[in-house]
mmCIF file of the N, C-alpha and C atoms, coordinates in Angstrom:
data_MODEL
# 
_entry.id   MODEL 
# 
loop_
_atom_site.group_PDB 
_atom_site.id 
_atom_site.type_symbol 
_atom_site.label_atom_id 
_atom_site.label_alt_id 
_atom_site.label_comp_id 
_atom_site.label_asym_id 
_atom_site.label_entity_id 
_atom_site.label_seq_id 
_atom_site.pdbx_PDB_ins_code 
_atom_site.Cartn_x 
_atom_site.Cartn_y 
_atom_site.Cartn_z 
_atom_site.occupancy 
_atom_site.B_iso_or_equiv 
_atom_site.pdbx_formal_charge 
_atom_site.auth_seq_id 
_atom_site.auth_comp_id 
_atom_site.auth_asym_id 
_atom_site.auth_atom_id 
_atom_site.pdbx_PDB_model_num 
ATOM 1   N N  . MET A 1 1  ? -14.894 -4.700  11.458 1.00 0.00 ? 1  MET A N  1 
ATOM 2   C CA . MET A 1 1  ? -13.884 -4.353  12.489 1.00 0.00 ? 1  MET A CA 1 
ATOM 3   C C  . MET A 1 1  ? -14.260 -3.719  13.301 1.00 0.00 ? 1  MET A C  1 
ATOM 4   N N  . HIS A 1 2  ? -14.169 -3.932  14.768 1.00 0.00 ? 2  HIS A N  1 
ATOM 5   C CA . HIS A 1 2  ? -14.892 -3.415  15.799 1.00 0.00 ? 2  HIS A CA 1 
ATOM 6   C C  . HIS A 1 2  ? -14.458 -2.172  15.880 1.00 0.00 ? 2  HIS A C  1 
ATOM 7   N N  . LYS A 1 3  ? -14.755 -1.049  16.088 1.00 0.00 ? 3  LYS A N  1 
ATOM 8   C CA . LYS A 1 3  ? -14.627 0.298   16.650 1.00 0.00 ? 3  LYS A CA 1 
ATOM 9   C C  . LYS A 1 3  ? -13.660 0.016   17.429 1.00 0.00 ? 3  LYS A C  1 
ATOM 10  N N  . GLU A 1 4  ? -13.949 -0.434  18.760 1.00 0.00 ? 4  GLU A N  1 
ATOM 11  C CA . GLU A 1 4  ? -12.751 -0.575  20.023 1.00 0.00 ? 4  GLU A CA 1 
ATOM 12  C C  . GLU A 1 4  ? -11.499 -1.054  19.209 1.00 0.00 ? 4  GLU A C  1 
ATOM 13  N N  . SER A 1 5  ? -11.522 -1.800  18.568 1.00 0.00 ? 5  SER A N  1 
ATOM 14  C CA . SER A 1 5  ? -9.866  -2.464  17.905 1.00 0.00 ? 5  SER A CA 1 
ATOM 15  C C  . SER A 1 5  ? -9.121  -1.418  17.091 1.00 0.00 ? 5  SER A C  1 
ATOM 16  N N  . VAL A 1 6  ? -9.991  -0.587  16.463 1.00 0.00 ? 6  VAL A N  1 
ATOM 17  C CA . VAL A 1 6  ? -9.289  0.421   15.712 1.00 0.00 ? 6  VAL A CA 1 
ATOM 18  C C  . VAL A 1 6  ? -9.367  1.408   16.662 1.00 0.00 ? 6  VAL A C  1 
ATOM 19  N N  . ASN A 1 7  ? -9.696  2.106   17.468 1.00 0.00 ? 7  ASN A N  1 
ATOM 20  C CA . ASN A 1 7  ? -9.393  2.731   18.579 1.00 0.00 ? 7  ASN A CA 1 
ATOM 21  C C  . ASN A 1 7  ? -8.227  2.308   19.336 1.00 0.00 ? 7  ASN A C  1 
ATOM 22  N N  . TYR A 1 8  ? -7.973  1.025   19.880 1.00 0.00 ? 8  TYR A N  1 
ATOM 23  C CA . TYR A 1 8  ? -6.977  0.521   20.577 1.00 0.00 ? 8  TYR A CA 1 
ATOM 24  C C  . TYR A 1 8  ? -5.946  0.851   19.536 1.00 0.00 ? 8  TYR A C  1 
ATOM 25  N N  . PHE A 1 9  ? -5.893  0.178   18.488 1.00 0.00 ? 9  PHE A N  1 
ATOM 26  C CA . PHE A 1 9  ? -4.905  0.092   17.662 1.00 0.00 ? 9  PHE A CA 1 
ATOM 27  C C  . PHE A 1 9  ? -4.116  1.341   17.460 1.00 0.00 ? 9  PHE A C  1 
ATOM 28  N N  . SER A 1 10 ? -5.058  2.803   17.158 1.00 0.00 ? 10 SER A N  1 
ATOM 29  C CA . SER A 1 10 ? -4.678  4.163   16.876 1.00 0.00 ? 10 SER A CA 1 
ATOM 30  C C  . SER A 1 10 ? -3.841  4.797   18.170 1.00 0.00 ? 10 SER A C  1 
ATOM 31  N N  . ARG A 1 11 ? -4.351  4.171   19.356 1.00 0.00 ? 11 ARG A N  1 
ATOM 32  C CA . ARG A 1 11 ? -4.384  4.713   20.446 1.00 0.00 ? 11 ARG A CA 1 
ATOM 33  C C  . ARG A 1 11 ? -2.816  4.229   20.829 1.00 0.00 ? 11 ARG A C  1 
ATOM 34  N N  . LYS A 1 12 ? -2.537  2.901   20.662 1.00 0.00 ? 12 LYS A N  1 
ATOM 35  C CA . LYS A 1 12 ? -1.257  2.365   20.898 1.00 0.00 ? 12 LYS A CA 1 
ATOM 36  C C  . LYS A 1 12 ? -0.013  3.116   19.925 1.00 0.00 ? 12 LYS A C  1 
ATOM 37  N N  . MET A 1 13 ? -0.742  3.068   18.582 1.00 0.00 ? 13 MET A N  1 
ATOM 38  C CA . MET A 1 13 ? 0.278   3.817   17.898 1.00 0.00 ? 13 MET A CA 1 
ATOM 39  C C  . MET A 1 13 ? 1.031   5.117   18.452 1.00 0.00 ? 13 MET A C  1 
ATOM 40  N N  . LYS A 1 14 ? -0.195  5.753   18.809 1.00 0.00 ? 14 LYS A N  1 
ATOM 41  C CA . LYS A 1 14 ? 0.215   7.112   19.312 1.00 0.00 ? 14 LYS A CA 1 
ATOM 42  C C  . LYS A 1 14 ? 1.121   7.024   20.678 1.00 0.00 ? 14 LYS A C  1 
ATOM 43  N N  . ASP A 1 15 ? 0.992   6.258   21.388 1.00 0.00 ? 15 ASP A N  1 
ATOM 44  C CA . ASP A 1 15 ? 1.346   6.002   22.766 1.00 0.00 ? 15 ASP A CA 1 
ATOM 45  C C  . ASP A 1 15 ? 2.769   5.500   22.500 1.00 0.00 ? 15 ASP A C  1 
ATOM 46  N N  . ALA A 1 16 ? 3.181   4.642   21.411 1.00 0.00 ? 16 ALA A N  1 
ATOM 47  C CA . ALA A 1 16 ? 4.381   3.873   21.235 1.00 0.00 ? 16 ALA A CA 1 
ATOM 48  C C  . ALA A 1 16 ? 4.885   4.096   19.780 1.00 0.00 ? 16 ALA A C  1 
ATOM 49  N N  . PRO A 1 17 ? 5.086   5.233   19.040 1.00 0.00 ? 17 PRO A N  1 
ATOM 50  C CA . PRO A 1 17 ? 5.253   5.172   17.867 1.00 0.00 ? 17 PRO A CA 1 
ATOM 51  C C  . PRO A 1 17 ? 6.240   4.315   17.169 1.00 0.00 ? 17 PRO A C  1 
ATOM 52  N N  . GLU A 1 18 ? 7.307   3.963   17.981 1.00 0.00 ? 18 GLU A N  1 
ATOM 53  C CA . GLU A 1 18 ? 8.357   3.514   17.583 1.00 0.00 ? 18 GLU A CA 1 
ATOM 54  C C  . GLU A 1 18 ? 7.928   1.917   17.519 1.00 0.00 ? 18 GLU A C  1 
ATOM 55  N N  . ARG A 1 19 ? 7.043   1.238   18.211 1.00 0.00 ? 19 ARG A N  1 
ATOM 56  C CA . ARG A 1 19 ? 6.655   -0.043  18.042 1.00 0.00 ? 19 ARG A CA 1 
ATOM 57  C C  . ARG A 1 19 ? 6.009   -0.379  16.735 1.00 0.00 ? 19 ARG A C  1 
ATOM 58  N N  . ILE A 1 20 ? 6.120   -1.442  16.366 1.00 0.00 ? 20 ILE A N  1 
ATOM 59  C CA . ILE A 1 20 ? 5.266   -1.929  15.146 1.00 0.00 ? 20 ILE A CA 1 
ATOM 60  C C  . ILE A 1 20 ? 4.222   -3.022  15.887 1.00 0.00 ? 20 ILE A C  1 
ATOM 61  N N  . LEU A 1 21 ? 2.850   -2.752  15.500 1.00 0.00 ? 21 LEU A N  1 
ATOM 62  C CA . LEU A 1 21 ? 1.811   -3.478  16.219 1.00 0.00 ? 21 LEU A CA 1 
ATOM 63  C C  . LEU A 1 21 ? 1.539   -4.225  15.215 1.00 0.00 ? 21 LEU A C  1 
ATOM 64  N N  . TYR A 1 22 ? 0.976   -5.650  15.597 1.00 0.00 ? 22 TYR A N  1 
ATOM 65  C CA . TYR A 1 22 ? 0.468   -6.188  14.666 1.00 0.00 ? 22 TYR A CA 1 
ATOM 66  C C  . TYR A 1 22 ? -1.016  -6.756  15.191 1.00 0.00 ? 22 TYR A C  1 
ATOM 67  N N  . LEU A 1 23 ? -2.006  -6.922  14.644 1.00 0.00 ? 23 LEU A N  1 
ATOM 68  C CA . LEU A 1 23 ? -3.041  -7.706  14.447 1.00 0.00 ? 23 LEU A CA 1 
ATOM 69  C C  . LEU A 1 23 ? -3.351  -9.189  14.371 1.00 0.00 ? 23 LEU A C  1 
ATOM 70  N N  . ALA A 1 24 ? -3.389  -10.052 15.281 1.00 0.00 ? 24 ALA A N  1 
ATOM 71  C CA . ALA A 1 24 ? -3.533  -11.410 15.089 1.00 0.00 ? 24 ALA A CA 1 
ATOM 72  C C  . ALA A 1 24 ? -4.905  -11.620 14.792 1.00 0.00 ? 24 ALA A C  1 
ATOM 73  N N  . VAL A 1 25 ? -5.376  -12.387 13.472 1.00 0.00 ? 25 VAL A N  1 
ATOM 74  C CA . VAL A 1 25 ? -6.542  -12.622 13.211 1.00 0.00 ? 25 VAL A CA 1 
ATOM 75  C C  . VAL A 1 25 ? -6.841  -14.402 12.922 1.00 0.00 ? 25 VAL A C  1 
ATOM 76  N N  . PRO A 1 26 ? -7.529  -14.818 13.236 1.00 0.00 ? 26 PRO A N  1 
ATOM 77  C CA . PRO A 1 26 ? -7.879  -16.336 12.657 1.00 0.00 ? 26 PRO A CA 1 
ATOM 78  C C  . PRO A 1 26 ? -7.977  -16.332 11.223 1.00 0.00 ? 26 PRO A C  1 
ATOM 79  N N  . ALA A 1 27 ? -7.621  -17.324 10.495 1.00 0.00 ? 27 ALA A N  1 
ATOM 80  C CA . ALA A 1 27 ? -7.594  -17.299 9.196  1.00 0.00 ? 27 ALA A CA 1 
ATOM 81  C C  . ALA A 1 27 ? -8.996  -17.070 8.551  1.00 0.00 ? 27 ALA A C  1 
ATOM 82  N N  . HIS A 1 28 ? -9.968  -17.821 9.158  1.00 0.00 ? 28 HIS A N  1 
ATOM 83  C CA . HIS A 1 28 ? -11.461 -17.756 8.790  1.00 0.00 ? 28 HIS A CA 1 
ATOM 84  C C  . HIS A 1 28 ? -12.283 -16.553 8.869  1.00 0.00 ? 28 HIS A C  1 
ATOM 85  N N  . ILE A 1 29 ? -11.819 -15.470 9.773  1.00 0.00 ? 29 ILE A N  1 
ATOM 86  C CA . ILE A 1 29 ? -12.052 -14.191 9.941  1.00 0.00 ? 29 ILE A CA 1 
ATOM 87  C C  . ILE A 1 29 ? -11.297 -13.189 8.675  1.00 0.00 ? 29 ILE A C  1 
ATOM 88  N N  . TYR A 1 30 ? -9.936  -13.673 8.502  1.00 0.00 ? 30 TYR A N  1 
ATOM 89  C CA . TYR A 1 30 ? -9.430  -13.069 7.796  1.00 0.00 ? 30 TYR A CA 1 
ATOM 90  C C  . TYR A 1 30 ? -9.916  -13.015 6.082  1.00 0.00 ? 30 TYR A C  1 
ATOM 91  N N  . ASN A 1 31 ? -10.222 -14.367 5.812  1.00 0.00 ? 31 ASN A N  1 
ATOM 92  C CA . ASN A 1 31 ? -10.732 -14.960 4.470  1.00 0.00 ? 31 ASN A CA 1 
ATOM 93  C C  . ASN A 1 31 ? -12.371 -14.462 4.266  1.00 0.00 ? 31 ASN A C  1 
ATOM 94  N N  . THR A 1 32 ? -12.803 -13.876 5.343  1.00 0.00 ? 32 THR A N  1 
ATOM 95  C CA . THR A 1 32 ? -14.225 -13.399 5.051  1.00 0.00 ? 32 THR A CA 1 
ATOM 96  C C  . THR A 1 32 ? -14.423 -12.036 5.469  1.00 0.00 ? 32 THR A C  1 
ATOM 97  N N  . PHE A 1 33 ? -14.303 -11.792 6.607  1.00 0.00 ? 33 PHE A N  1 
ATOM 98  C CA . PHE A 1 33 ? -14.481 -10.114 6.775  1.00 0.00 ? 33 PHE A CA 1 
ATOM 99  C C  . PHE A 1 33 ? -13.525 -9.363  6.536  1.00 0.00 ? 33 PHE A C  1 
ATOM 100 N N  . PHE A 1 34 ? -12.241 -9.712  6.629  1.00 0.00 ? 34 PHE A N  1 
ATOM 101 C CA . PHE A 1 34 ? -11.091 -8.848  6.064  1.00 0.00 ? 34 PHE A CA 1 
ATOM 102 C C  . PHE A 1 34 ? -10.659 -8.635  4.475  1.00 0.00 ? 34 PHE A C  1 
ATOM 103 N N  . GLN A 1 35 ? -11.750 -9.520  3.828  1.00 0.00 ? 35 GLN A N  1 
ATOM 104 C CA . GLN A 1 35 ? -11.928 -9.190  2.347  1.00 0.00 ? 35 GLN A CA 1 
ATOM 105 C C  . GLN A 1 35 ? -12.875 -8.147  1.570  1.00 0.00 ? 35 GLN A C  1 
ATOM 106 N N  . LYS A 1 36 ? -13.473 -7.721  2.623  1.00 0.00 ? 36 LYS A N  1 
ATOM 107 C CA . LYS A 1 36 ? -14.685 -6.791  2.254  1.00 0.00 ? 36 LYS A CA 1 
ATOM 108 C C  . LYS A 1 36 ? -13.806 -5.462  1.827  1.00 0.00 ? 36 LYS A C  1 
ATOM 109 N N  . PRO A 1 37 ? -14.173 -4.892  0.687  1.00 0.00 ? 37 PRO A N  1 
ATOM 110 C CA . PRO A 1 37 ? -13.241 -3.679  0.671  1.00 0.00 ? 37 PRO A CA 1 
ATOM 111 C C  . PRO A 1 37 ? -13.597 -2.448  1.736  1.00 0.00 ? 37 PRO A C  1 
ATOM 112 N N  . PHE A 1 38 ? -14.254 -2.408  2.222  1.00 0.00 ? 38 PHE A N  1 
ATOM 113 C CA . PHE A 1 38 ? -14.164 -1.165  3.366  1.00 0.00 ? 38 PHE A CA 1 
ATOM 114 C C  . PHE A 1 38 ? -13.033 -1.599  4.318  1.00 0.00 ? 38 PHE A C  1 
ATOM 115 N N  . ILE A 1 39 ? -13.463 -2.987  4.723  1.00 0.00 ? 39 ILE A N  1 
ATOM 116 C CA . ILE A 1 39 ? -12.207 -3.337  5.814  1.00 0.00 ? 39 ILE A CA 1 
ATOM 117 C C  . ILE A 1 39 ? -10.732 -3.284  5.130  1.00 0.00 ? 39 ILE A C  1 
ATOM 118 N N  . GLN A 1 40 ? -10.678 -3.463  4.117  1.00 0.00 ? 40 GLN A N  1 
ATOM 119 C CA . GLN A 1 40 ? -9.130  -3.247  3.382  1.00 0.00 ? 40 GLN A CA 1 
ATOM 120 C C  . GLN A 1 40 ? -8.747  -1.925  3.345  1.00 0.00 ? 40 GLN A C  1 
ATOM 121 N N  . LYS A 1 41 ? -9.815  -0.949  3.141  1.00 0.00 ? 41 LYS A N  1 
ATOM 122 C CA . LYS A 1 41 ? -9.181  0.538   3.156  1.00 0.00 ? 41 LYS A CA 1 
ATOM 123 C C  . LYS A 1 41 ? -8.774  0.790   4.594  1.00 0.00 ? 41 LYS A C  1 
ATOM 124 N N  . VAL A 1 42 ? -9.815  0.527   5.366  1.00 0.00 ? 42 VAL A N  1 
ATOM 125 C CA . VAL A 1 42 ? -9.628  0.939   6.796  1.00 0.00 ? 42 VAL A CA 1 
ATOM 126 C C  . VAL A 1 42 ? -7.759  0.325   7.061  1.00 0.00 ? 42 VAL A C  1 
ATOM 127 N N  . THR A 1 43 ? -7.749  -0.973  6.890  1.00 0.00 ? 43 THR A N  1 
ATOM 128 C CA . THR A 1 43 ? -6.246  -1.757  7.129  1.00 0.00 ? 43 THR A CA 1 
ATOM 129 C C  . THR A 1 43 ? -5.421  -0.859  6.654  1.00 0.00 ? 43 THR A C  1 
ATOM 130 N N  . GLN A 1 44 ? -5.627  -0.632  5.003  1.00 0.00 ? 44 GLN A N  1 
ATOM 131 C CA . GLN A 1 44 ? -4.308  0.293   4.550  1.00 0.00 ? 44 GLN A CA 1 
ATOM 132 C C  . GLN A 1 44 ? -4.240  1.594   5.221  1.00 0.00 ? 44 GLN A C  1 
ATOM 133 N N  . ARG A 1 45 ? -5.557  2.503   5.294  1.00 0.00 ? 45 ARG A N  1 
ATOM 134 C CA . ARG A 1 45 ? -5.571  3.688   5.556  1.00 0.00 ? 45 ARG A CA 1 
ATOM 135 C C  . ARG A 1 45 ? -4.639  3.670   7.242  1.00 0.00 ? 45 ARG A C  1 
ATOM 136 N N  . LYS A 1 46 ? -5.018  2.909   8.049  1.00 0.00 ? 46 LYS A N  1 
ATOM 137 C CA . LYS A 1 46 ? -4.384  2.925   9.399  1.00 0.00 ? 46 LYS A CA 1 
ATOM 138 C C  . LYS A 1 46 ? -2.789  2.145   9.183  1.00 0.00 ? 46 LYS A C  1 
ATOM 139 N N  . ASN A 1 47 ? -2.662  1.878   8.054  1.00 0.00 ? 47 ASN A N  1 
ATOM 140 C CA . ASN A 1 47 ? -1.326  0.962   7.949  1.00 0.00 ? 47 ASN A CA 1 
ATOM 141 C C  . ASN A 1 47 ? -1.197  -0.369  8.951  1.00 0.00 ? 47 ASN A C  1 
ATOM 142 N N  . MET A 1 48 ? -2.280  -0.810  8.978  1.00 0.00 ? 48 MET A N  1 
ATOM 143 C CA . MET A 1 48 ? -2.179  -2.183  10.078 1.00 0.00 ? 48 MET A CA 1 
ATOM 144 C C  . MET A 1 48 ? -1.477  -3.314  9.718  1.00 0.00 ? 48 MET A C  1 
ATOM 145 N N  . HIS A 1 49 ? -0.509  -3.731  10.476 1.00 0.00 ? 49 HIS A N  1 
ATOM 146 C CA . HIS A 1 49 ? 0.067   -5.016  10.211 1.00 0.00 ? 49 HIS A CA 1 
ATOM 147 C C  . HIS A 1 49 ? -0.734  -6.226  10.704 1.00 0.00 ? 49 HIS A C  1 
ATOM 148 N N  . ILE A 1 50 ? -0.608  -7.188  9.795  1.00 0.00 ? 50 ILE A N  1 
ATOM 149 C CA . ILE A 1 50 ? -1.572  -8.061  10.266 1.00 0.00 ? 50 ILE A CA 1 
ATOM 150 C C  . ILE A 1 50 ? -1.111  -9.378  10.103 1.00 0.00 ? 50 ILE A C  1 
ATOM 151 N N  . ILE A 1 51 ? -1.228  -10.563 11.287 1.00 0.00 ? 51 ILE A N  1 
ATOM 152 C CA . ILE A 1 51 ? -0.836  -11.987 11.231 1.00 0.00 ? 51 ILE A CA 1 
ATOM 153 C C  . ILE A 1 51 ? -1.973  -12.599 11.164 1.00 0.00 ? 51 ILE A C  1 
ATOM 154 N N  . VAL A 1 52 ? -1.986  -13.532 10.267 1.00 0.00 ? 52 VAL A N  1 
ATOM 155 C CA . VAL A 1 52 ? -3.039  -14.532 9.665  1.00 0.00 ? 52 VAL A CA 1 
ATOM 156 C C  . VAL A 1 52 ? -2.509  -16.106 10.447 1.00 0.00 ? 52 VAL A C  1 
ATOM 157 N N  . TYR A 1 53 ? -3.363  -16.525 11.494 1.00 0.00 ? 53 TYR A N  1 
ATOM 158 C CA . TYR A 1 53 ? -3.138  -17.808 12.184 1.00 0.00 ? 53 TYR A CA 1 
ATOM 159 C C  . TYR A 1 53 ? -4.198  -18.846 11.742 1.00 0.00 ? 53 TYR A C  1 
ATOM 160 N N  . GLU A 1 54 ? -3.733  -20.115 11.758 1.00 0.00 ? 54 GLU A N  1 
ATOM 161 C CA . GLU A 1 54 ? -4.640  -21.109 11.827 1.00 0.00 ? 54 GLU A CA 1 
ATOM 162 C C  . GLU A 1 54 ? -4.887  -21.658 13.231 1.00 0.00 ? 54 GLU A C  1 
ATOM 163 N N  . PRO A 1 55 ? -5.945  -21.357 13.796 1.00 0.00 ? 55 PRO A N  1 
ATOM 164 C CA . PRO A 1 55 ? -6.310  -21.667 15.221 1.00 0.00 ? 55 PRO A CA 1 
ATOM 165 C C  . PRO A 1 55 ? -6.112  -23.235 15.367 1.00 0.00 ? 55 PRO A C  1 
ATOM 166 N N  . GLU A 1 56 ? -6.662  -24.198 14.350 1.00 0.00 ? 56 GLU A N  1 
ATOM 167 C CA . GLU A 1 56 ? -6.656  -25.706 14.729 1.00 0.00 ? 56 GLU A CA 1 
ATOM 168 C C  . GLU A 1 56 ? -4.881  -26.154 14.496 1.00 0.00 ? 56 GLU A C  1 
ATOM 169 N N  . GLN A 1 57 ? -4.329  -25.488 13.861 1.00 0.00 ? 57 GLN A N  1 
ATOM 170 C CA . GLN A 1 57 ? -2.826  -25.888 13.459 1.00 0.00 ? 57 GLN A CA 1 
ATOM 171 C C  . GLN A 1 57 ? -1.913  -25.310 14.442 1.00 0.00 ? 57 GLN A C  1 
ATOM 172 N N  . ALA A 1 58 ? -2.341  -23.814 15.280 1.00 0.00 ? 58 ALA A N  1 
ATOM 173 C CA . ALA A 1 58 ? -1.298  -23.291 16.062 1.00 0.00 ? 58 ALA A CA 1 
ATOM 174 C C  . ALA A 1 58 ? -0.441  -22.964 15.064 1.00 0.00 ? 58 ALA A C  1 
ATOM 175 N N  . THR A 1 59 ? -0.924  -22.568 13.985 1.00 0.00 ? 59 THR A N  1 
ATOM 176 C CA . THR A 1 59 ? 0.477   -21.858 13.010 1.00 0.00 ? 59 THR A CA 1 
ATOM 177 C C  . THR A 1 59 ? 0.048   -20.547 12.379 1.00 0.00 ? 59 THR A C  1 
ATOM 178 N N  . ILE A 1 60 ? 0.864   -19.667 11.930 1.00 0.00 ? 60 ILE A N  1 
ATOM 179 C CA . ILE A 1 60 ? 0.894   -18.516 11.262 1.00 0.00 ? 60 ILE A CA 1 
ATOM 180 C C  . ILE A 1 60 ? 0.733   -18.898 9.896  1.00 0.00 ? 60 ILE A C  1 
ATOM 181 N N  . ALA A 1 61 ? -0.249  -18.387 9.352  1.00 0.00 ? 61 ALA A N  1 
ATOM 182 C CA . ALA A 1 61 ? -0.516  -18.987 7.825  1.00 0.00 ? 61 ALA A CA 1 
ATOM 183 C C  . ALA A 1 61 ? 0.037   -17.400 6.668  1.00 0.00 ? 61 ALA A C  1 
ATOM 184 N N  . VAL A 1 62 ? -0.275  -16.101 7.294  1.00 0.00 ? 62 VAL A N  1 
ATOM 185 C CA . VAL A 1 62 ? 0.445   -15.150 6.599  1.00 0.00 ? 62 VAL A CA 1 
ATOM 186 C C  . VAL A 1 62 ? 0.816   -13.858 7.834  1.00 0.00 ? 62 VAL A C  1 
ATOM 187 N N  . TRP A 1 63 ? 1.915   -13.427 7.301  1.00 0.00 ? 63 TRP A N  1 
ATOM 188 C CA . TRP A 1 63 ? 2.471   -12.421 8.171  1.00 0.00 ? 63 TRP A CA 1 
ATOM 189 C C  . TRP A 1 63 ? 2.614   -10.926 7.051  1.00 0.00 ? 63 TRP A C  1 
ATOM 190 N N  . MET A 1 64 ? 2.006   -10.231 7.217  1.00 0.00 ? 64 MET A N  1 
ATOM 191 C CA . MET A 1 64 ? 1.648   -9.027  6.627  1.00 0.00 ? 64 MET A CA 1 
ATOM 192 C C  . MET A 1 64 ? 2.557   -7.867  7.089  1.00 0.00 ? 64 MET A C  1 
ATOM 193 N N  . SER A 1 65 ? 3.279   -7.137  6.485  1.00 0.00 ? 65 SER A N  1 
ATOM 194 C CA . SER A 1 65 ? 3.743   -5.948  7.158  1.00 0.00 ? 65 SER A CA 1 
ATOM 195 C C  . SER A 1 65 ? 3.335   -4.680  6.575  1.00 0.00 ? 65 SER A C  1 
# 
């Protein structure tokens, strides 16, 4: 995960704590990069909500809160 993405997410959480922010991730990225133990720890620690989508079908595959 890019440092800028985590920083942006953290900054938005501080700016509007009442909002629930979701990170939209293509399925192929989620199924590879987001399965790494370190990335899973970061997303859990930051309490990130993730939407996994299928770019080819333009559909949401997984909605995680």
